[in-house]
N, C-alpha and C positions, 0 to 999 in steps of 0.2 A: 434446408440448410444451404448457406452460401458456399461457393467454392472457396478453397483456401486462398487467403489474402497474402500469405507469406509473412504475416505479422504474428508475433508470439506474446503471450501473457503468462507470467509467473506470478502467482498470488498466494499469499499465506494468511494465517489467522491471527486473532488477538490472543492475549495472555490466557484467558480462561476457556479457550475453545480449541478447535482443530479444523482441519481442512474440509470437514463435513458440515460446517456451520451453514445454516440456511442462506446467509448472505453470500458466502463464498460459492456455494453450489449455484445460486441464481446468477451471480456474476459470471462464473465459468460457463454455464449453459448459454447465457446471452452472448458472450463473446465468441464462443464456439459456433453458435448459429450464424454469426456475422462473418465467419471464415477465419477466425483466429485459431492458431494452435494454442492450447491452454494447458498449463500445469498447475494444479492446486497441490500445495505441499504442506506437510506437517514440519514444523521446525524441530531441530534435534531434541530439545527438551521434551517436546510432546511425543516424539518417537520413543524416548526413554521412559516416560511416565504418562499413562493415558489421561490422568486428571491432575488438577492443581496448577498453580502458577509457575512461571519460568523459574529456574534455579538461580539464586543469587550468584552473581559473578560468572554466569555461563552465557551471557549475551554474545560474546565473541564467537562461541561455538555455533550459536543460532545464525549469526551472520555468515559463518563458513558454510552452513547448510544452504542459505540463500544463494551464496556464490556458486555452489555446486548446481543448484537448480537452474540458475541463469545460464551456466555453462552447458547444461543438458539441453536447454531450449535453443541455445546457439548451434547445437549439433542438429537440431530438428529443422531450424530455419536460419537462413542467412539474412533474413529480413529484419524489420524493426522489432525490437524486443522491449516490452514494458515489464517492469518489476514493481510489484506492489504488495500491499497488505492492509489488513484491518488492524487498527490500533497498534498494539505492540509489534505486530508483524510489519506494519508500515514504518514504524519508528526504526526497526532494525534495517529495513530497506534504505532509509535515508542515511543512517550511520554507515552502512556498507557503501553507498554511492559517494558519500563524502570521502571515504578512504580510497575507493576505486571507481572513479567516474564512468569508466567504460563498461561497468557491469551491466548497464542497460542503456537504452536510448531515451527512456522516459520512466518516471516514477508515477505510480497511481496510489495515492494515500487516502484510505478510507477511515474517517474518524481518527485523525492523528491525535495521539494522547499528549496534548501540549503540556499539561500538568496533571497531577492527581486531583480527583474531585475535591473541591473546597480548599485547595492548597495552591493558589495561583502564583505564589512566590517560588514554587519549585518547577521552574520552566525546564523543558527538555529540548532546548534549542541551541546548546553550545556549539554544535556542529553545523548549524545553518549557514554561517559564512563560508564554509568549505563545500557547499552543495552546488556543483556545477552541472548536474544532470537536470534537464527540464522536469518540473514536478507539478502534478495536478493534485490538489487537495479537495476532497469531497467531505463536507462537514454538515452535520445536522444542526439546526438552530437551537436545539434543546440539549446539546451535548455537554455534560458536566465536566468533561476533560478539557474544555476550552471553548469559550464563547466566540462568536463570529468576530467581534471586535478584538478580542485577544489574539485570535488567529491572524487577522489582517495586520495587526501591529508586528507580530512575531515573524511573519513571512517577509517583511521588509528587509530582514537580514540575509535573505537568500539572493546570491548574485545571479543565478541562472534564471531563465524564463520560468515563470510559475503562475499558477492561477488558483483561486479559491472558488469553489462552487458550493452553494448552500442548498440544503434540502429542508424546506420548511417543515416545522413541527416534528422533525426526526430527532431521535436521541442518539446515543452512542452506537447502537446496533444498526442504525440506518434502515434496516428492513429489506427483505428480498425484493420488494416492489421497486426499490431504487435501482435495480440492475440496468434497466433500460436507459435511465438518465445517466448512469455511470458510463455505459457504452457510448452514448451519444456525445457526452462531454469529452471522453477520452479520445474519440476519433477526431473531434473538432480541434482539440488541443494538439494532437499529434500532427495534424495536417496544417496547422497555422504557420 
């Protein structure tokens, strides 16, 4: 294990999962081995109910949970803090950062849910023009929530520094094997 870098990662789960998902566990273990302080957290809706989708109309509460997690990480380290999530969790991180840019120094967005599968007209990007926190998007080339072409077009609305990294043949779950690529890309983006 590397010595502590002073950097922190707060990462949360997608809509149908929790902080014990294989992807989040692999990402957390990989970042921790590289010297990051890591906090995997369940969003408030998941803390309230162990299964099922997020509660309609409760997304603001989930963002408050992410805010508290980020504040907890800032108490652990005064260094660089990354806030991220998989799918729904990443979307909530972007919404929170659009409201409160200082919530993190960087966003790490795994499989951003650009739109519901087979509904490309229902874009989840209205807040992108208010996103001033640097953002790294990691997307599988087989993700039904947004093709690489759709993502590239949508990210053009973000005024802050951002990058899109693709993982060939990966679907929405990305897979635990992607953790090493995610760490490498996050460190490169953070240091650019």
